[in-house]
Each structure stands twice: as C-alpha cells, then as structure tokens.
Backbone as XML, in Angstrom:
<?xml version="1.0"?>
<chain id="A" units="angstrom">
  <residue number="1" name="MET">
    <atom name="N" x="1.643" y="14.795" z="2.516"/>
    <atom name="CA" x="0.633" y="13.765" z="2.490"/>
    <atom name="C" x="0.987" y="12.722" z="1.428"/>
  </residue>
  <residue number="2" name="ILE">
    <atom name="N" x="0.621" y="11.504" z="1.704"/>
    <atom name="CA" x="0.828" y="10.390" z="0.790"/>
    <atom name="C" x="-0.538" y="9.834" z="0.414"/>
  </residue>
  <residue number="3" name="LYS">
    <atom name="N" x="-0.749" y="9.651" z="-0.867"/>
    <atom name="CA" x="-1.989" y="9.050" z="-1.346"/>
    <atom name="C" x="-1.746" y="7.554" z="-1.496"/>
  </residue>
  <residue number="4" name="VAL">
    <atom name="N" x="-2.593" y="6.747" z="-0.858"/>
    <atom name="CA" x="-2.468" y="5.296" z="-0.902"/>
    <atom name="C" x="-3.661" y="4.737" z="-1.661"/>
  </residue>
  <residue number="5" name="LEU">
    <atom name="N" x="-3.380" y="3.916" z="-2.673"/>
    <atom name="CA" x="-4.426" y="3.318" z="-3.505"/>
    <atom name="C" x="-4.402" y="1.801" z="-3.355"/>
  </residue>
  <residue number="6" name="PHE">
    <atom name="N" x="-5.582" y="1.204" z="-3.394"/>
    <atom name="CA" x="-5.719" y="-0.255" z="-3.351"/>
    <atom name="C" x="-6.482" y="-0.691" z="-4.593"/>
  </residue>
  <residue number="7" name="PHE">
    <atom name="N" x="-6.011" y="-1.753" z="-5.248"/>
    <atom name="CA" x="-6.611" y="-2.190" z="-6.502"/>
    <atom name="C" x="-7.086" y="-3.641" z="-6.456"/>
  </residue>
  <residue number="8" name="ALA">
    <atom name="N" x="-7.991" y="-3.944" z="-7.372"/>
    <atom name="CA" x="-8.489" y="-5.301" z="-7.642"/>
    <atom name="C" x="-9.125" y="-5.914" z="-6.395"/>
  </residue>
  <residue number="9" name="GLN">
    <atom name="N" x="-8.900" y="-7.201" z="-6.190"/>
    <atom name="CA" x="-9.542" y="-7.884" z="-5.067"/>
    <atom name="C" x="-9.085" y="-7.324" z="-3.729"/>
  </residue>
  <residue number="10" name="LEU">
    <atom name="N" x="-7.897" y="-6.774" z="-3.660"/>
    <atom name="CA" x="-7.421" y="-6.171" z="-2.415"/>
    <atom name="C" x="-8.328" y="-5.019" z="-2.011"/>
  </residue>
  <residue number="11" name="ARG">
    <atom name="N" x="-8.695" y="-4.184" z="-2.970"/>
    <atom name="CA" x="-9.615" y="-3.067" z="-2.717"/>
    <atom name="C" x="-10.945" y="-3.602" z="-2.182"/>
  </residue>
  <residue number="12" name="ASP">
    <atom name="N" x="-11.461" y="-4.643" z="-2.800"/>
    <atom name="CA" x="-12.739" y="-5.213" z="-2.385"/>
    <atom name="C" x="-12.654" y="-5.810" z="-0.981"/>
  </residue>
  <residue number="13" name="GLN">
    <atom name="N" x="-11.568" y="-6.509" z="-0.690"/>
    <atom name="CA" x="-11.415" y="-7.153" z="0.611"/>
    <atom name="C" x="-11.211" y="-6.137" z="1.736"/>
  </residue>
  <residue number="14" name="LEU">
    <atom name="N" x="-10.487" y="-5.054" z="1.452"/>
    <atom name="CA" x="-10.255" y="-4.025" z="2.469"/>
    <atom name="C" x="-11.462" y="-3.110" z="2.634"/>
  </residue>
  <residue number="15" name="GLY">
    <atom name="N" x="-12.259" y="-2.992" z="1.576"/>
    <atom name="CA" x="-13.429" y="-2.129" z="1.632"/>
    <atom name="C" x="-13.111" y="-0.656" z="1.447"/>
  </residue>
  <residue number="16" name="VAL">
    <atom name="N" x="-11.951" y="-0.367" z="0.854"/>
    <atom name="CA" x="-11.550" y="1.020" z="0.624"/>
    <atom name="C" x="-10.679" y="1.063" z="-0.635"/>
  </residue>
  <residue number="17" name="SER">
    <atom name="N" x="-10.830" y="2.126" z="-1.408"/>
    <atom name="CA" x="-10.033" y="2.235" z="-2.626"/>
    <atom name="C" x="-8.841" y="3.166" z="-2.465"/>
  </residue>
  <residue number="18" name="GLU">
    <atom name="N" x="-8.960" y="4.152" z="-1.567"/>
    <atom name="CA" x="-7.822" y="5.048" z="-1.361"/>
    <atom name="C" x="-7.871" y="5.723" z="-0.001"/>
  </residue>
  <residue number="19" name="LEU">
    <atom name="N" x="-6.693" y="6.125" z="0.455"/>
    <atom name="CA" x="-6.505" y="6.839" z="1.722"/>
    <atom name="C" x="-5.496" y="7.947" z="1.501"/>
  </residue>
  <residue number="20" name="THR">
    <atom name="N" x="-5.537" y="8.955" z="2.338"/>
    <atom name="CA" x="-4.505" y="9.982" z="2.363"/>
    <atom name="C" x="-3.904" y="9.972" z="3.756"/>
  </residue>
  <residue number="21" name="LEU">
    <atom name="N" x="-2.582" y="9.812" z="3.828"/>
    <atom name="CA" x="-1.899" y="9.684" z="5.117"/>
    <atom name="C" x="-0.783" y="10.705" z="5.254"/>
  </residue>
  <residue number="22" name="ASN">
    <atom name="N" x="-0.404" y="10.963" z="6.489"/>
    <atom name="CA" x="0.677" y="11.888" z="6.800"/>
    <atom name="C" x="2.011" y="11.283" z="6.375"/>
  </residue>
  <residue number="23" name="SER">
    <atom name="N" x="2.781" y="12.006" z="5.602"/>
    <atom name="CA" x="4.071" y="11.492" z="5.135"/>
    <atom name="C" x="5.114" y="11.438" z="6.250"/>
  </residue>
  <residue number="24" name="ASP">
    <atom name="N" x="4.985" y="12.279" z="7.263"/>
    <atom name="CA" x="5.962" y="12.292" z="8.359"/>
    <atom name="C" x="5.992" y="10.973" z="9.125"/>
  </residue>
  <residue number="25" name="GLN">
    <atom name="N" x="4.872" y="10.272" z="9.173"/>
    <atom name="CA" x="4.789" y="9.021" z="9.921"/>
    <atom name="C" x="5.060" y="7.803" z="9.052"/>
  </residue>
  <residue number="26" name="ASN">
    <atom name="N" x="5.330" y="8.014" z="7.775"/>
    <atom name="CA" x="5.516" y="6.913" z="6.832"/>
    <atom name="C" x="6.737" y="7.169" z="5.947"/>
  </residue>
  <residue number="27" name="PRO">
    <atom name="N" x="7.940" y="7.004" z="6.507"/>
    <atom name="CA" x="9.155" y="7.330" z="5.748"/>
    <atom name="C" x="9.481" y="6.371" z="4.605"/>
  </residue>
  <residue number="28" name="ASN">
    <atom name="N" x="8.919" y="5.135" z="4.661"/>
    <atom name="CA" x="9.132" y="4.187" z="3.567"/>
    <atom name="C" x="7.924" y="3.266" z="3.463"/>
  </residue>
  <residue number="29" name="VAL">
    <atom name="N" x="7.901" y="2.450" z="2.435"/>
    <atom name="CA" x="6.744" y="1.589" z="2.184"/>
    <atom name="C" x="6.535" y="0.588" z="3.316"/>
  </residue>
  <residue number="30" name="GLN">
    <atom name="N" x="7.597" y="0.021" z="3.861"/>
    <atom name="CA" x="7.457" y="-0.952" z="4.943"/>
    <atom name="C" x="6.783" y="-0.335" z="6.168"/>
  </residue>
  <residue number="31" name="VAL">
    <atom name="N" x="7.199" y="0.858" z="6.560"/>
    <atom name="CA" x="6.580" y="1.533" z="7.709"/>
    <atom name="C" x="5.120" y="1.856" z="7.391"/>
  </residue>
  <residue number="32" name="LEU">
    <atom name="N" x="4.853" y="2.295" z="6.177"/>
    <atom name="CA" x="3.484" y="2.565" z="5.760"/>
    <atom name="C" x="2.626" y="1.309" z="5.908"/>
  </residue>
  <residue number="33" name="LEU">
    <atom name="N" x="3.125" y="0.175" z="5.436"/>
    <atom name="CA" x="2.388" y="-1.083" z="5.568"/>
    <atom name="C" x="2.123" y="-1.434" z="7.024"/>
  </residue>
  <residue number="34" name="GLU">
    <atom name="N" x="3.140" y="-1.294" z="7.858"/>
    <atom name="CA" x="2.973" y="-1.603" z="9.289"/>
    <atom name="C" x="1.921" y="-0.692" z="9.916"/>
  </residue>
  <residue number="35" name="ASN">
    <atom name="N" x="1.925" y="0.584" z="9.563"/>
    <atom name="CA" x="0.929" y="1.516" z="10.086"/>
    <atom name="C" x="-0.475" y="1.167" z="9.599"/>
  </residue>
  <residue number="36" name="LEU">
    <atom name="N" x="-0.595" y="0.760" z="8.352"/>
    <atom name="CA" x="-1.900" y="0.354" z="7.819"/>
    <atom name="C" x="-2.415" y="-0.900" z="8.520"/>
  </residue>
  <residue number="37" name="LYS">
    <atom name="N" x="-1.526" y="-1.873" z="8.728"/>
    <atom name="CA" x="-1.928" y="-3.119" z="9.396"/>
    <atom name="C" x="-2.357" y="-2.866" z="10.835"/>
  </residue>
  <residue number="38" name="ALA">
    <atom name="N" x="-1.766" y="-1.877" z="11.479"/>
    <atom name="CA" x="-2.106" y="-1.555" z="12.867"/>
    <atom name="C" x="-3.474" y="-0.875" z="12.985"/>
  </residue>
  <residue number="39" name="GLN">
    <atom name="N" x="-3.950" y="-0.283" z="11.909"/>
    <atom name="CA" x="-5.240" y="0.421" z="11.934"/>
    <atom name="C" x="-6.425" y="-0.524" z="12.034"/>
  </residue>
  <residue number="40" name="ASN">
    <atom name="N" x="-6.267" y="-1.748" z="11.509"/>
    <atom name="CA" x="-7.402" y="-2.653" z="11.437"/>
    <atom name="C" x="-6.874" y="-4.086" z="11.449"/>
  </residue>
  <residue number="41" name="THR">
    <atom name="N" x="-7.335" y="-4.884" z="12.405"/>
    <atom name="CA" x="-6.814" y="-6.251" z="12.526"/>
    <atom name="C" x="-7.124" y="-7.087" z="11.288"/>
  </residue>
  <residue number="42" name="GLY">
    <atom name="N" x="-8.219" y="-6.831" z="10.612"/>
    <atom name="CA" x="-8.542" y="-7.560" z="9.395"/>
    <atom name="C" x="-7.585" y="-7.246" z="8.263"/>
  </residue>
  <residue number="43" name="TRP">
    <atom name="N" x="-7.026" y="-6.061" z="8.284"/>
    <atom name="CA" x="-6.097" y="-5.647" z="7.236"/>
    <atom name="C" x="-4.743" y="-6.338" z="7.371"/>
  </residue>
  <residue number="44" name="ASP">
    <atom name="N" x="-4.385" y="-6.713" z="8.592"/>
    <atom name="CA" x="-3.071" y="-7.317" z="8.836"/>
    <atom name="C" x="-2.843" y="-8.528" z="7.934"/>
  </residue>
  <residue number="45" name="LYS">
    <atom name="N" x="-3.803" y="-9.433" z="7.887"/>
    <atom name="CA" x="-3.665" y="-10.641" z="7.078"/>
    <atom name="C" x="-3.589" y="-10.303" z="5.590"/>
  </residue>
  <residue number="46" name="LEU">
    <atom name="N" x="-4.439" y="-9.396" z="5.131"/>
    <atom name="CA" x="-4.477" y="-9.048" z="3.706"/>
    <atom name="C" x="-3.210" y="-8.328" z="3.246"/>
  </residue>
  <residue number="47" name="LEU">
    <atom name="N" x="-2.663" y="-7.474" z="4.101"/>
    <atom name="CA" x="-1.483" y="-6.691" z="3.730"/>
    <atom name="C" x="-0.169" y="-7.399" z="4.042"/>
  </residue>
  <residue number="48" name="SER">
    <atom name="N" x="-0.249" y="-8.586" z="4.620"/>
    <atom name="CA" x="0.953" y="-9.347" z="4.958"/>
    <atom name="C" x="1.289" y="-10.406" z="3.913"/>
  </residue>
  <residue number="49" name="LYS">
    <atom name="N" x="0.462" y="-10.526" z="2.895"/>
    <atom name="CA" x="0.713" y="-11.544" z="1.873"/>
    <atom name="C" x="2.027" y="-11.266" z="1.156"/>
  </residue>
  <residue number="50" name="GLY">
    <atom name="N" x="2.836" y="-12.285" z="1.020"/>
    <atom name="CA" x="4.135" y="-12.150" z="0.365"/>
    <atom name="C" x="4.040" y="-11.807" z="-1.106"/>
  </residue>
  <residue number="51" name="THR">
    <atom name="N" x="2.880" y="-12.023" z="-1.695"/>
    <atom name="CA" x="2.707" y="-11.749" z="-3.123"/>
    <atom name="C" x="2.210" y="-10.330" z="-3.396"/>
  </residue>
  <residue number="52" name="LEU">
    <atom name="N" x="1.962" y="-9.562" z="-2.357"/>
    <atom name="CA" x="1.468" y="-8.195" z="-2.505"/>
    <atom name="C" x="2.474" y="-7.360" z="-3.304"/>
  </residue>
  <residue number="53" name="MET">
    <atom name="N" x="1.986" y="-6.671" z="-4.300"/>
    <atom name="CA" x="2.861" y="-5.831" z="-5.118"/>
    <atom name="C" x="2.633" y="-4.365" z="-4.750"/>
  </residue>
  <residue number="54" name="VAL">
    <atom name="N" x="3.665" y="-3.553" z="-4.994"/>
    <atom name="CA" x="3.580" y="-2.133" z="-4.658"/>
    <atom name="C" x="4.191" y="-1.303" z="-5.787"/>
  </residue>
  <residue number="55" name="ALA">
    <atom name="N" x="3.577" y="-0.163" z="-6.017"/>
    <atom name="CA" x="4.120" y="0.806" z="-6.972"/>
    <atom name="C" x="4.157" y="2.161" z="-6.271"/>
  </residue>
  <residue number="56" name="VAL">
    <atom name="N" x="5.246" y="2.872" z="-6.453"/>
    <atom name="CA" x="5.374" y="4.232" z="-5.925"/>
    <atom name="C" x="5.443" y="5.160" z="-7.130"/>
  </residue>
  <residue number="57" name="ASN">
    <atom name="N" x="4.505" y="6.089" z="-7.176"/>
    <atom name="CA" x="4.403" y="7.027" z="-8.300"/>
    <atom name="C" x="4.368" y="6.285" z="-9.642"/>
  </residue>
  <residue number="58" name="GLN">
    <atom name="N" x="3.558" y="5.213" z="-9.664"/>
    <atom name="CA" x="3.279" y="4.417" z="-10.857"/>
    <atom name="C" x="4.483" y="3.635" z="-11.385"/>
  </residue>
  <residue number="59" name="THR">
    <atom name="N" x="5.465" y="3.395" z="-10.520"/>
    <atom name="CA" x="6.620" y="2.582" z="-10.873"/>
    <atom name="C" x="6.714" y="1.432" z="-9.877"/>
  </residue>
  <residue number="60" name="ILE">
    <atom name="N" x="6.770" y="0.198" z="-10.386"/>
    <atom name="CA" x="6.887" y="-0.957" z="-9.498"/>
    <atom name="C" x="8.075" y="-0.738" z="-8.567"/>
  </residue>
  <residue number="61" name="SER">
    <atom name="N" x="7.850" y="-1.018" z="-7.286"/>
    <atom name="CA" x="8.863" y="-0.713" z="-6.288"/>
    <atom name="C" x="8.962" y="-1.861" z="-5.294"/>
  </residue>
  <residue number="62" name="ASN">
    <atom name="N" x="9.665" y="-1.619" z="-4.198"/>
    <atom name="CA" x="9.757" y="-2.604" z="-3.128"/>
    <atom name="C" x="9.446" y="-1.921" z="-1.801"/>
  </residue>
  <residue number="63" name="LYS">
    <atom name="N" x="9.450" y="-2.705" z="-0.749"/>
    <atom name="CA" x="9.052" y="-2.186" z="0.566"/>
    <atom name="C" x="10.087" y="-1.274" z="1.202"/>
  </residue>
  <residue number="64" name="ASN">
    <atom name="N" x="11.281" y="-1.194" z="0.636"/>
    <atom name="CA" x="12.309" y="-0.305" z="1.170"/>
    <atom name="C" x="12.276" y="1.084" z="0.539"/>
  </residue>
  <residue number="65" name="ALA">
    <atom name="N" x="11.402" y="1.291" z="-0.415"/>
    <atom name="CA" x="11.339" y="2.574" z="-1.121"/>
    <atom name="C" x="11.004" y="3.714" z="-0.159"/>
  </residue>
  <residue number="66" name="THR">
    <atom name="N" x="11.791" y="4.773" z="-0.240"/>
    <atom name="CA" x="11.574" y="5.963" z="0.582"/>
    <atom name="C" x="10.375" y="6.730" z="0.060"/>
  </residue>
  <residue number="67" name="LEU">
    <atom name="N" x="9.596" y="7.283" z="0.995"/>
    <atom name="CA" x="8.414" y="8.060" z="0.628"/>
    <atom name="C" x="8.564" y="9.504" z="1.085"/>
  </residue>
  <residue number="68" name="VAL">
    <atom name="N" x="8.049" y="10.411" z="0.274"/>
    <atom name="CA" x="8.033" y="11.829" z="0.625"/>
    <atom name="C" x="6.631" y="12.373" z="0.341"/>
  </residue>
  <residue number="69" name="SER">
    <atom name="N" x="6.355" y="13.527" z="0.899"/>
    <atom name="CA" x="5.054" y="14.152" z="0.700"/>
    <atom name="C" x="4.767" y="14.313" z="-0.789"/>
  </residue>
  <residue number="70" name="GLY">
    <atom name="N" x="3.553" y="13.977" z="-1.181"/>
    <atom name="CA" x="3.140" y="14.068" z="-2.569"/>
    <atom name="C" x="3.225" y="12.749" z="-3.314"/>
  </residue>
  <residue number="71" name="ASP">
    <atom name="N" x="3.850" y="11.734" z="-2.696"/>
    <atom name="CA" x="3.955" y="10.428" z="-3.358"/>
    <atom name="C" x="2.598" y="9.728" z="-3.411"/>
  </residue>
  <residue number="72" name="GLU">
    <atom name="N" x="2.474" y="8.856" z="-4.400"/>
    <atom name="CA" x="1.308" y="7.992" z="-4.543"/>
    <atom name="C" x="1.804" y="6.558" z="-4.440"/>
  </residue>
  <residue number="73" name="VAL">
    <atom name="N" x="1.212" y="5.797" z="-3.527"/>
    <atom name="CA" x="1.604" y="4.408" z="-3.315"/>
    <atom name="C" x="0.400" y="3.528" z="-3.637"/>
  </residue>
  <residue number="74" name="ALA">
    <atom name="N" x="0.603" y="2.549" z="-4.495"/>
    <atom name="CA" x="-0.477" y="1.645" z="-4.870"/>
    <atom name="C" x="-0.118" y="0.216" z="-4.474"/>
  </residue>
  <residue number="75" name="PHE">
    <atom name="N" x="-1.096" y="-0.462" z="-3.878"/>
    <atom name="CA" x="-0.935" y="-1.870" z="-3.517"/>
    <atom name="C" x="-1.910" y="-2.690" z="-4.344"/>
  </residue>
  <residue number="76" name="PHE">
    <atom name="N" x="-1.431" y="-3.826" z="-4.846"/>
    <atom name="CA" x="-2.294" y="-4.658" z="-5.673"/>
    <atom name="C" x="-1.787" y="-6.099" z="-5.678"/>
  </residue>
  <residue number="77" name="PRO">
    <atom name="N" x="-2.676" y="-7.051" z="-5.978"/>
    <atom name="CA" x="-2.249" y="-8.444" z="-6.064"/>
    <atom name="C" x="-1.437" y="-8.657" z="-7.323"/>
  </residue>
  <residue number="78" name="PRO">
    <atom name="N" x="-0.734" y="-9.783" z="-7.425"/>
    <atom name="CA" x="0.035" y="-10.060" z="-8.644"/>
    <atom name="C" x="-0.868" y="-10.016" z="-9.875"/>
  </residue>
  <residue number="79" name="VAL">
    <atom name="N" x="-0.315" y="-9.567" z="-10.965"/>
    <atom name="CA" x="-1.061" y="-9.435" z="-12.205"/>
    <atom name="C" x="-0.606" y="-10.529" z="-13.154"/>
  </residue>
  <residue number="80" name="THR">
    <atom name="N" x="-1.580" y="-11.188" z="-13.760"/>
    <atom name="CA" x="-1.247" y="-12.179" z="-14.776"/>
    <atom name="C" x="-1.947" y="-11.810" z="-16.068"/>
  </residue>
  <residue number="81" name="GLY">
    <atom name="N" x="-1.399" y="-12.234" z="-17.123"/>
    <atom name="CA" x="-1.993" y="-11.920" z="-18.420"/>
    <atom name="C" x="-2.402" y="-13.165" z="-19.156"/>
  </residue>
  <residue number="82" name="GLY">
    <atom name="N" x="-3.042" y="-12.961" z="-20.250"/>
    <atom name="CA" x="-3.442" y="-14.122" z="-21.006"/>
    <atom name="C" x="-3.895" y="-13.729" z="-22.383"/>
  </residue>
</chain>
C-alpha cells in the first residue's frame, strides 16, 4: 500500500488530505498521478499543474520516482518563504 498525502491549498481544493492506494497499480509517481486524475475529473486540472511538487518518503522527488509498498507520497504547491 502507498500512503498519499495532499497539503496546503491542494488539500483544500481536492477535499481530501490523504488516501491509501494499492502499490501494484502505481509503480511510479507519474502512474500514480494518472490514476488519481482518472478517479475524478475535477482532480485532473489540479493535479496537472506544472508547478505541483512531490516528495517520496519526505524527500523531494520527481514524477519518475519508483514506488514500492510502504512508501509515502506527498503532493503540494510550491513553497515560498519570507
């Protein structure tokens, strides 16, 4: 199983903070994103933003990152500081 987390405004816009998904159907972050977008047409636009950031097991990653059972994947908008 893969734990998927959504943060900040993305969480608010999607209406969900976390999901648990089958790891067999999500071999990498890109496939996971495509599967998430297919679940809900409203999610497609939100999860297709080029600025969407991803972390796998609390390490900033990219969409090619391989996923295995037990991984935690977090999606969030760009972070700025001040």
